[in-house]
C-alpha positions as CSV (number, residue, x, y, z in Angstrom):
1,M,25.9,-15.7,-1.6
2,R,23.8,-14.1,1.1
3,L,27.0,-13.2,3.0
4,W,28.3,-11.1,0.1
5,R,25.0,-9.2,-0.2
6,S,25.1,-8.4,3.5
7,V,26.7,-5.4,5.2
8,V,29.0,-7.8,7.1
9,G,30.3,-9.4,3.9
10,K,30.8,-6.2,2.1
11,L,32.6,-4.5,5.0
12,W,34.7,-7.6,5.6
13,A,35.6,-7.8,1.9
14,T,36.5,-4.1,1.8
15,I,38.7,-4.2,4.9
16,L,40.3,-7.5,3.8
17,L,41.0,-6.1,0.3
18,L,42.4,-2.9,1.6
19,V,44.6,-4.6,4.2
20,S,45.8,-7.2,1.6
21,L,46.7,-4.5,-0.9
22,V,48.6,-2.6,1.8
23,L,50.4,-5.8,2.9
24,I,51.3,-6.8,-0.7
25,I,52.8,-3.4,-1.4
26,L,54.6,-3.4,1.9
27,T,56.0,-6.9,1.3
28,I,57.3,-6.0,-2.1
29,L,58.9,-2.9,-0.7
30,L,60.4,-4.8,2.2
31,V,61.8,-7.5,0.0
32,E,63.3,-5.0,-2.3
33,F,64.7,-3.0,0.5
34,F,66.3,-6.1,2.2
35,G,67.7,-7.3,-1.1
36,N,69.3,-3.9,-1.8
37,F,70.4,-3.6,1.8
38,Q,72.1,-7.1,1.6
39,I,73.8,-6.2,-1.7
40,D,75.0,-2.9,-0.3
41,E,76.3,-4.5,2.9
42,V,78.2,-7.2,0.9
43,E,79.7,-4.6,-1.4
44,N,80.7,-2.4,1.4
45,N,82.2,-5.3,3.4
46,L,84.1,-6.6,0.4
47,M,85.4,-3.0,-0.3
48,K,86.6,-2.7,3.2
49,T,88.2,-6.1,3.2
50,A,90.0,-5.4,-0.1
51,K,91.3,-2.1,1.3
52,R,92.6,-3.9,4.4
53,I,94.3,-6.5,2.4
54,V,96.0,-3.9,0.3
55,E,97.2,-2.0,3.4
56,I,98.4,-5.2,5.1
57,T,100.2,-6.4,2.0
58,N,102.0,-3.1,1.7
59,T,103.3,-3.3,5.3
60,H,104.6,-6.8,5.2
61,A,107.5,-8.2,3.3
62,D,106.2,-11.8,2.8
63,T,103.4,-11.2,0.3
64,D,102.5,-14.8,-0.2
65,E,102.0,-15.5,3.5
66,V,99.9,-12.3,3.9
67,L,97.7,-13.2,1.0
68,Q,97.2,-16.7,2.3
69,I,96.3,-15.5,5.8
70,A,93.9,-12.9,4.2
71,S,92.2,-15.6,2.1
72,E,91.6,-17.7,5.2
73,M,90.3,-14.7,7.2
74,I,87.7,-13.7,4.6
75,G,86.0,-17.1,4.8
76,I,85.1,-19.7,2.4
77,E,82.1,-17.7,1.0
78,T,84.5,-15.0,-0.3
79,K,87.1,-15.8,-3.0
80,M,90.2,-13.7,-3.7
81,L,92.2,-13.4,-6.9
82,V,95.4,-11.3,-7.2
83,L,96.7,-10.5,-10.7
84,N,99.6,-8.9,-12.2
85,D,98.3,-7.8,-15.5
86,D,97.5,-11.2,-17.1
87,N,99.4,-13.3,-14.6
88,I,97.7,-14.8,-11.5
89,I,99.7,-14.1,-8.4
90,F,97.3,-15.6,-5.9
91,S,94.0,-17.5,-6.2
92,S,91.7,-18.9,-3.5
93,E,90.8,-22.5,-3.4
94,A,87.9,-23.6,-5.7
95,M,88.3,-20.4,-7.6
96,D,88.4,-22.5,-10.8
97,E,84.7,-23.4,-10.2
98,Y,83.8,-19.9,-11.2
99,G,85.8,-19.9,-14.4
100,V,87.2,-16.4,-13.7
101,N,90.5,-15.4,-15.5
102,P,92.2,-12.2,-16.4
103,E,90.7,-12.1,-19.8
104,F,87.1,-12.3,-18.4
105,L,87.8,-9.5,-16.0
106,K,89.4,-7.3,-18.7
107,N,86.5,-7.8,-21.0
108,D,84.1,-6.2,-18.5
109,P,83.9,-2.4,-19.2
110,N,83.8,-1.6,-15.5
111,L,86.3,-4.0,-14.1
112,I,88.9,-3.0,-16.7
113,K,89.2,0.4,-15.0
114,V,91.1,-1.4,-12.2
115,F,93.8,-2.3,-14.8
116,T,93.8,0.9,-16.8
117,K,92.8,3.7,-14.5
118,R,93.9,2.1,-11.2
119,E,90.4,2.8,-9.7
120,M,88.5,0.8,-7.1
121,V,85.4,-0.9,-8.7
122,K,82.5,-2.9,-7.3
123,K,80.0,-4.7,-9.4
124,E,77.4,-7.5,-9.5
125,L,77.8,-9.8,-12.5
126,L,77.2,-13.3,-13.7
127,L,80.2,-15.7,-13.5
128,P,81.2,-17.5,-16.7
129,L,80.6,-21.1,-15.4
130,K,77.2,-22.6,-14.4
131,V,76.5,-24.9,-11.5
132,G,73.7,-27.4,-12.3
133,N,72.6,-25.4,-15.4
134,Q,72.1,-22.4,-13.2
135,E,74.0,-19.1,-13.6
136,I,75.8,-17.9,-10.6
137,S,75.5,-14.2,-9.6
138,A,78.3,-12.7,-7.6
139,I,79.5,-9.4,-6.3
140,V,83.1,-8.5,-7.5
141,V,85.3,-5.8,-5.9
142,G,88.5,-4.8,-7.7
143,V,91.3,-2.7,-5.9
144,P,94.7,-1.8,-7.4
145,L,97.8,-3.0,-5.4
146,E,101.5,-2.0,-5.4
147,L,103.8,-5.0,-4.8
148,N,107.5,-4.7,-5.1
149,G,107.2,-1.7,-7.3
150,Q,104.8,-3.5,-9.6
151,Q,101.2,-2.7,-10.3
152,D,99.0,-5.6,-9.2
153,E,95.2,-6.0,-8.8
154,V,93.2,-7.6,-6.1
155,F,89.7,-9.0,-6.9
156,L,87.3,-10.3,-4.2
157,F,84.3,-12.5,-5.2
158,Q,81.2,-13.4,-3.1
159,S,78.3,-15.5,-4.4
160,L,74.8,-14.1,-4.0
161,E,73.4,-17.6,-3.1
162,I,73.7,-17.0,0.6
163,M,72.3,-13.5,0.3
164,E,69.4,-14.9,-1.7
165,E,68.8,-17.5,1.0
166,A,68.7,-14.7,3.5
167,I,66.3,-12.7,1.3
168,T,64.1,-15.8,0.9
169,S,64.0,-16.3,4.7
170,T,63.1,-12.7,5.1
171,T,60.4,-12.9,2.5
172,K,58.9,-16.0,4.1
173,F,58.9,-14.2,7.5
174,I,57.2,-11.1,5.9
175,L,54.6,-13.3,4.2
176,L,53.9,-15.2,7.4
177,A,53.5,-11.9,9.2
178,A,51.1,-10.8,6.3
179,G,49.1,-14.0,6.7
180,V,48.8,-13.5,10.4
181,A,47.8,-9.9,9.8
182,I,45.1,-11.0,7.2
183,I,43.7,-13.5,9.7
184,L,43.6,-10.9,12.5
185,T,42.1,-8.4,10.1
186,T,39.4,-10.9,9.2
187,I,38.6,-11.5,12.8
188,F,38.6,-7.8,13.4
189,A,36.5,-7.1,10.3
190,F,33.8,-9.6,11.3
191,F,33.8,-8.3,14.9
192,L,33.5,-4.7,13.7
193,S,30.9,-5.6,11.0
194,T,28.8,-7.5,13.5
195,R,28.9,-4.6,15.9
196,I,27.7,-2.3,13.1
197,N,25.3,-4.8,11.5
198,A,23.5,-5.9,14.7
199,P,21.7,-2.6,15.3
200,L,21.1,-2.2,11.6
201,T,19.5,-5.7,11.5
202,K,17.4,-4.7,14.5
203,M,16.3,-1.5,12.7
204,R,15.3,-3.6,9.7
205,E,13.1,-5.8,11.9
206,V,11.6,-2.8,13.5
207,A,11.0,-1.2,10.1
208,F,9.1,-4.3,9.0
209,E,7.0,-4.1,12.2
210,V,6.3,-0.4,11.6
211,A,5.3,-1.2,8.0
212,K,2.7,-3.6,9.4
213,G,1.2,-0.8,11.5
214,K,2.9,-1.5,14.8
215,F,4.2,2.1,15.4
216,D,4.9,1.5,19.1
217,T,7.9,-0.8,18.2
218,K,11.2,0.9,19.1
219,V,14.8,0.3,18.3
220,P,17.0,-0.4,21.4
221,I,19.7,2.3,21.7
222,L,22.9,0.5,22.6
223,T,25.6,3.0,21.6
224,G,26.1,6.7,21.6
225,D,27.7,6.9,18.1
226,E,26.2,7.6,14.8
227,I,24.3,4.3,14.8
228,G,22.8,5.2,18.2
229,E,21.8,8.6,16.9
230,L,20.3,6.8,13.9
231,A,18.3,4.6,16.3
232,I,17.1,7.7,18.2
233,A,16.1,9.3,14.9
234,F,14.3,6.1,13.8
235,N,12.3,6.0,17.1
236,Q,11.4,9.6,16.7
237,M,10.3,9.0,13.1
238,G,8.1,6.1,14.3
239,K,6.6,8.3,17.0
240,Q,5.9,11.1,14.5
241,L,4.6,8.6,11.9
242,K,2.2,7.2,14.5
243,F,1.0,10.7,15.3
244,N,0.6,11.6,11.6
245,I,-1.3,8.3,10.9
246,S,-3.6,9.0,13.9
247,A,-4.2,12.5,12.7
248,L,-5.0,11.2,9.2
249,N,-7.3,8.6,10.6
250,Q,-9.1,11.2,12.7
251,E,-9.3,13.4,9.7
252,K,-10.6,10.5,7.7
253,E,-13.2,9.6,10.3
254,H,-14.1,13.3,10.5
255,L,-14.7,13.5,6.8
256,A,-16.5,10.2,6.8
257,S,-18.8,11.5,9.5
258,I,-19.4,14.7,7.5
259,L,-20.2,12.6,4.4
260,R,-22.6,10.4,6.4
261,S,-24.4,13.3,7.9
262,M,-24.7,15.2,4.6
263,A,-28.2,15.5,3.1
264,D,-26.7,15.5,-0.4
265,G,-25.1,12.4,-1.9
266,V,-21.4,12.3,-2.6
267,I,-19.7,9.9,-5.0
268,T,-15.9,10.0,-5.8
269,F,-14.6,7.9,-8.7
270,N,-11.6,7.4,-10.8
271,R,-11.1,8.2,-14.5
272,D,-12.1,4.6,-15.4
273,G,-15.4,4.9,-13.5
274,T,-14.4,2.9,-10.4
275,I,-16.4,4.1,-7.4
276,L,-14.1,5.1,-4.5
277,Q,-16.4,6.4,-1.8
278,T,-20.1,7.0,-1.3
279,N,-22.4,8.2,1.5
280,P,-25.9,6.9,2.3
281,P,-27.8,9.4,0.1
282,A,-25.5,8.5,-2.8
283,E,-26.1,4.8,-2.2
284,R,-29.9,5.3,-2.4
285,F,-29.3,7.0,-5.8
286,L,-27.2,4.1,-7.0
287,H,-29.8,1.6,-5.8
288,S,-32.5,3.4,-7.7
289,W,-30.3,3.5,-10.8
290,A,-29.5,-0.2,-10.6
291,F,-33.2,-1.0,-10.1
292,E,-34.4,1.1,-13.1
293,K,-31.5,0.6,-15.5
294,L,-30.8,-3.0,-14.5
295,E,-27.1,-2.1,-13.9
296,N,-25.2,-3.4,-10.9
297,N,-21.6,-3.7,-11.9
298,G,-20.0,-1.5,-9.2
299,M,-19.1,1.2,-11.7
300,V,-20.3,4.8,-11.6
301,P,-23.6,5.4,-13.6
302,S,-23.2,6.4,-17.2
303,V,-25.0,9.7,-16.7
304,L,-22.2,10.7,-14.3
305,M,-19.5,9.5,-16.6
306,N,-21.0,11.7,-19.4
307,L,-20.9,14.7,-17.1
308,F,-17.3,13.8,-16.1
309,D,-16.3,13.7,-19.8
310,R,-17.8,17.1,-20.4
311,S,-16.1,18.5,-17.3
312,E,-12.7,17.1,-18.4
313,L,-13.2,18.6,-21.8
314,L,-14.3,22.0,-20.6
315,D,-12.2,22.0,-17.4
316,K,-15.0,23.0,-15.2
317,E,-17.9,21.5,-13.2
318,Q,-21.0,20.2,-15.0
319,V,-24.6,20.2,-13.8
320,G,-27.3,17.8,-15.0
321,E,-30.7,16.4,-13.9
322,I,-32.3,13.0,-13.9
323,S,-35.5,11.4,-12.6
324,L,-35.2,7.9,-11.1
325,Q,-38.0,6.0,-9.4
326,G,-40.0,9.1,-8.8
327,H,-37.1,11.1,-7.4
328,D,-35.7,14.2,-9.1
329,W,-31.9,14.3,-8.8
330,V,-29.6,17.3,-9.6
331,L,-26.1,16.0,-10.5
332,I,-23.0,18.2,-10.0
333,V,-19.7,16.7,-11.2
334,S,-16.4,18.4,-10.5
335,P,-13.0,17.1,-11.7
336,L,-10.4,16.0,-9.1
337,Y,-6.8,17.0,-10.1
338,G,-3.7,14.9,-9.4
339,S,-0.1,16.0,-9.6
340,E,-0.2,16.5,-13.4
341,S,-3.6,15.7,-14.7
342,I,-7.3,14.9,-13.8
343,R,-7.4,11.7,-11.7
344,G,-11.1,11.4,-11.2
345,A,-14.1,13.4,-10.1
346,V,-16.5,14.1,-7.2
347,A,-20.2,14.0,-7.9
348,I,-22.7,15.8,-5.7
349,I,-26.1,14.1,-5.9
350,R,-28.9,16.4,-4.6
351,D,-32.4,15.0,-4.2
352,M,-34.7,17.8,-5.2
353,T,-37.8,15.7,-4.9
354,D,-39.0,17.2,-1.6
355,E,-38.6,20.8,-2.8
356,R,-40.4,20.2,-6.0
357,K,-42.9,18.0,-4.3
358,M,-43.6,20.7,-1.7
359,D,-44.1,23.2,-4.5
360,K,-46.5,20.9,-6.2
361,L,-48.3,20.0,-3.0
362,R,-48.6,23.6,-2.0
363,T,-50.5,24.3,-5.1
364,D,-52.5,21.1,-5.1
365,F,-53.5,20.9,-1.4
366,I,-56.3,23.3,-1.5
367,A,-57.6,21.9,-4.8
368,N,-57.4,18.3,-3.4
369,V,-59.2,19.2,-0.2
370,S,-61.8,21.2,-2.2
371,H,-62.2,18.3,-4.6
372,E,-62.7,15.7,-1.8
373,L,-65.2,17.8,0.0
374,R,-67.0,19.4,-2.9
375,T,-68.6,16.3,-4.2
376,P,-70.2,15.0,-0.9
377,I,-71.2,18.6,0.0
378,S,-72.8,19.1,-3.4
379,M,-74.6,15.8,-3.1
380,L,-75.9,16.6,0.4
381,Q,-76.9,20.1,-0.7
382,G,-78.7,18.9,-3.9
383,Y,-80.6,16.0,-2.4
384,S,-81.5,18.0,0.7
385,E,-83.0,20.8,-1.5
386,A,-84.9,18.1,-3.5
387,I,-86.4,16.7,-0.3
388,I,-87.2,20.3,1.0
389,D,-88.7,21.3,-2.3
390,D,-90.8,18.1,-2.4
391,I,-89.3,17.1,-5.7
392,A,-89.4,13.5,-4.7
393,E,-92.9,12.3,-5.6
394,S,-93.0,9.1,-3.6
395,E,-91.7,7.8,-0.3
396,E,-89.4,5.4,-2.2
397,D,-87.8,8.4,-4.0
398,K,-87.3,10.2,-0.7
399,K,-85.7,7.1,0.9
400,E,-83.4,6.8,-2.1
401,M,-82.4,10.5,-1.7
402,A,-81.9,10.0,2.0
403,K,-79.8,7.0,1.4
404,V,-77.6,9.0,-0.9
405,I,-77.3,11.7,1.7
406,Y,-76.4,9.1,4.3
407,D,-73.7,7.5,2.1
408,E,-72.2,10.9,1.4
409,S,-72.2,11.7,5.1
410,L,-70.4,8.4,5.8
411,R,-67.9,9.3,3.0
412,M,-67.3,12.7,4.7
413,G,-66.9,10.9,8.0
414,R,-64.3,8.6,6.6
415,L,-62.5,11.5,5.2
416,V,-62.6,13.4,8.5
417,N,-61.4,10.3,10.4
418,D,-58.6,9.7,8.0
419,L,-57.6,13.4,8.4
420,L,-57.7,13.0,12.2
421,D,-55.6,9.8,12.1
422,L,-53.1,11.5,9.8
423,A,-53.0,14.6,12.1
424,R,-52.4,12.4,15.1
425,L,-49.6,10.5,13.3
426,E,-47.9,13.6,12.0
427,S,-48.1,15.3,15.4
428,E,-46.5,12.3,17.0
429,N,-49.3,12.1,19.6
430,M,-50.5,8.6,18.4
431,Q,-50.2,5.9,21.1
432,L,-48.8,2.6,19.8
433,C,-49.6,-0.7,21.7
434,Y,-46.6,-2.9,21.2
435,D,-46.9,-6.7,21.5
436,W,-45.0,-9.8,20.5
437,V,-46.4,-11.1,17.3
438,Q,-45.9,-14.6,15.7
439,M,-45.4,-13.6,12.1
440,E,-46.6,-16.7,10.3
441,D,-50.1,-16.8,11.9
442,Y,-50.3,-13.0,11.7
443,L,-49.7,-12.7,8.0
444,E,-51.8,-15.7,7.1
445,R,-54.8,-14.1,9.0
446,I,-54.4,-10.8,7.2
447,V,-54.0,-12.4,3.8
448,Y,-57.0,-14.7,4.4
449,K,-59.2,-11.6,4.5
450,F,-58.4,-10.9,0.9
451,S,-58.7,-14.5,-0.4
452,G,-62.2,-13.9,-1.6
453,L,-61.4,-10.7,-3.5
454,A,-58.3,-12.4,-5.0
455,K,-60.3,-15.4,-6.0
456,E,-63.0,-13.2,-7.6
457,K,-60.4,-11.5,-9.7
458,E,-58.5,-14.8,-10.4
459,I,-55.3,-13.4,-8.8
460,I,-52.7,-15.7,-7.2
461,L,-52.3,-14.4,-3.6
462,I,-49.4,-16.1,-1.6
463,T,-47.3,-15.5,1.5
464,S,-43.6,-16.3,1.5
465,L,-41.7,-16.5,4.8
466,R,-38.0,-16.4,4.3
467,N,-37.3,-16.8,8.0
468,P,-39.6,-19.5,9.5
469,D,-41.4,-18.9,12.9
470,P,-40.1,-15.4,13.6
471,E,-41.5,-13.3,16.4
472,W,-41.4,-9.5,16.4
473,T,-42.6,-6.7,18.5
474,F,-44.9,-3.9,17.1
475,D,-48.4,-2.6,17.2
476,P,-50.3,-5.4,15.4
477,D,-53.5,-3.3,14.8
478,R,-51.6,-0.4,13.1
479,I,-49.3,-2.7,11.0
480,E,-52.5,-4.6,10.0
481,Q,-53.9,-1.3,8.8
482,V,-50.7,-0.8,6.7
483,L,-50.8,-4.3,5.2
484,T,-54.6,-4.0,4.5
485,N,-54.1,-0.9,2.5
486,L,-51.1,-2.2,0.6
487,I,-52.6,-5.6,-0.2
488,D,-56.0,-4.1,-1.2
489,N,-54.2,-1.7,-3.5
490,A,-52.1,-4.5,-5.0
491,I,-55.1,-6.7,-5.7
492,R,-57.3,-3.9,-7.1
493,H,-54.5,-2.8,-9.5
494,T,-53.4,-6.3,-10.7
495,P,-55.1,-7.6,-13.8
496,I,-56.9,-11.0,-14.0
497,G,-54.4,-13.9,-13.8
498,G,-51.8,-11.7,-12.0
499,R,-49.9,-12.4,-8.9
500,V,-49.6,-10.7,-5.5
501,E,-46.9,-11.9,-3.1
502,I,-46.3,-11.0,0.5
503,I,-42.7,-11.6,1.4
504,Q,-41.3,-11.6,4.9
505,R,-37.6,-11.8,5.8
506,I,-35.1,-10.7,8.5
507,D,-32.3,-8.3,7.7
508,E,-29.4,-7.9,10.2
509,Q,-29.2,-4.2,9.5
510,H,-32.8,-3.1,9.0
511,G,-34.7,-5.7,11.1
512,L,-38.0,-7.1,9.9
513,M,-38.6,-6.6,6.2
514,I,-42.1,-7.1,4.6
515,E,-42.7,-6.7,0.9
516,V,-46.0,-6.5,-1.0
517,K,-45.2,-7.3,-4.6
518,D,-47.7,-7.3,-7.4
519,S,-47.6,-7.9,-11.2
520,G,-49.9,-5.0,-12.0
521,S,-49.8,-2.1,-14.3
522,G,-47.2,-0.3,-12.2
523,I,-47.0,3.4,-11.2
524,P,-45.8,6.0,-13.7
525,K,-42.3,7.2,-13.0
526,E,-43.5,10.8,-12.6
527,D,-46.0,9.8,-9.8
528,L,-43.7,7.6,-7.7
529,A,-42.4,10.5,-5.6
530,F,-45.9,11.6,-4.6
531,V,-47.7,8.2,-3.8
532,F,-47.3,8.8,0.0
533,E,-48.6,12.3,-0.1
534,R,-52.1,13.3,1.2
535,F,-54.9,13.4,-1.3
536,Y,-52.5,12.4,-4.1
537,K,-54.0,10.0,-6.7
538,A,-52.0,9.1,-9.8
539,D,-55.0,8.3,-11.9
540,K,-58.3,6.3,-11.6
541,A,-56.4,3.0,-12.1
542,R,-54.6,3.6,-8.8
543,T,-57.7,4.4,-6.7
544,R,-60.4,2.3,-5.2
545,G,-63.1,4.2,-7.1
546,G,-65.3,6.8,-5.4
547,S,-64.7,5.5,-1.9
548,G,-61.0,6.3,-1.9
549,T,-59.8,9.4,0.0
550,G,-56.1,9.5,-1.2
551,L,-54.9,9.2,2.4
552,G,-54.3,5.5,2.8
553,L,-50.6,5.4,1.7
554,S,-49.9,8.6,3.6
555,I,-51.3,7.1,6.8
556,A,-49.3,3.9,6.2
557,K,-46.1,5.9,5.9
558,N,-46.8,7.7,9.2
559,I,-47.6,4.5,11.0
560,I,-44.2,3.0,9.8
561,N,-42.4,6.2,10.8
562,A,-44.1,6.0,14.3
563,H,-42.5,2.5,14.6
564,E,-39.1,4.1,13.6
565,G,-39.1,2.1,10.4
566,K,-39.0,3.0,6.8
567,I,-41.3,2.4,3.8
568,S,-40.4,2.7,0.1
569,V,-41.8,1.8,-3.3
570,N,-40.2,0.6,-6.5
571,S,-42.2,0.3,-9.6
572,L,-41.8,-0.2,-13.4
573,H,-44.7,0.8,-15.5
574,G,-46.3,-2.2,-17.1
575,V,-44.2,-4.6,-15.0
576,G,-45.4,-4.3,-11.4
577,T,-45.0,-2.5,-8.1
578,T,-43.2,-3.5,-4.8
579,F,-43.9,-1.7,-1.5
580,T,-41.3,-2.5,1.2
581,F,-41.3,-1.5,4.8
582,S,-39.0,-2.3,7.6
583,L,-39.4,-2.5,11.4
584,P,-36.3,-2.2,13.5
585,R,-35.4,-4.8,16.1
586,K,-35.0,-2.5,19.1
587,M,-37.9,-0.2,20.0
588,K,-39.3,1.3,23.1
589,E,-42.7,0.1,24.1
590,N,-45.3,2.9,24.4
591,E,-47.8,2.7,27.2
């Protein structure tokens, strides 16, 4: 069955069918031609023989002898009958086998013309008698004859059996020749088909290789005909296809690089909400959405689908806003058009947190600094005036006032030191002392400092090492400052019976990951974006009382940035807060 579906089989069958049809028609025509030719030859020969017999009979006196000699000369295949009206003058031997008599001849409408009109007649007819239940066909020629002044008739008979044998032999020869021609045609067709099919098969193999991405595969050019030209065109197509694919890949990489370098997030998705492509800012948006909405099904967020539905209905881009995990996002959704309809959309996710945060910090900075300095300055000024004006009546009162002045001066000193540390960190002039640190001992030592405070507040404080016995390189003093601030905040803002967990793990992409996770009251969503800013305090529940300066988390962020790491916060109000920072694996050591 595979042969008939192949080009070889189809071409062979076509050629064989065409040649067979031509040979069949030619055989029929040749057989018919030879049959008619034989009959014409026999009729002409009999007519000539009859004329010669009439001529010879008219020139000789002994008619019987002439007729006997003529009968012998014409051969045993030809029979002769000479009549005088209804009387038989001469008859060849075995003429009785045919059952021919004057009455039979006169009953024929053509042969009777020899008797009546004295015309020469030739005709093919069936003889009266049968041989072996088979009718005998013969050719009859009738010629009028004048003998001794009387009108006689000469009839020559020749059976068609011999002629039919000759036609049968000729037919067999023609059929044999046709069979040989069909065999030769088959061989030729297979040879021709193979010559045509071989390069086509090679092209098919090369096409499959090209389909697999092997564009360098070429078709060998073996001939200069149309198939060779097709091979040349195929190779040129593969070369052009490789060029186009390379150009598309370069364009794709170019677009991907542009997407990765964009400050705005980009998400493309189908009509059904399936995400097609994202960039890092968009992934951060999706992570925040999944954390807050508890959705992580790989589909586009519902807020974007709502904007897409509106854009599809109104046939124009739609703009929306949303706040997630302390970040303010502006969402711009534009429909993507296919050949006939909208096939999806592209969403631009713009983080407006920094802009709005800067606006807020610009208005709050002076107020924050004034607030932080006003209280100690007022305290210093008031108690100093009291001492100068001798308001204190006793030494004990003076010492109490002096102690207040001293405490407020220490508070101002801490504020100034924090500001100086922050200034050094932000100016990138801070020197980091890198060292190899064994994480298990390091974390247990830091956590041990808070065991008393945790026990006092009945809080469970534990350390969880996901990667046992790791070593990492960083500035241990500065990272201890970060952890101290985070753990102290977590304990102070976790209610009695709560839980604070320090989790350490190694991430192949981000390096060393440390999380400080508490089960406290959480940070309000509107305050999440500002927790790392200077002087920012969400409320009294998130401060350490009067001793807090509002600079601890800002300093922690700058220390992590100096290590080329990242720090982030996730929080749900009433559930808890998780601070996470990462330190990369490869860093340059600072002297």
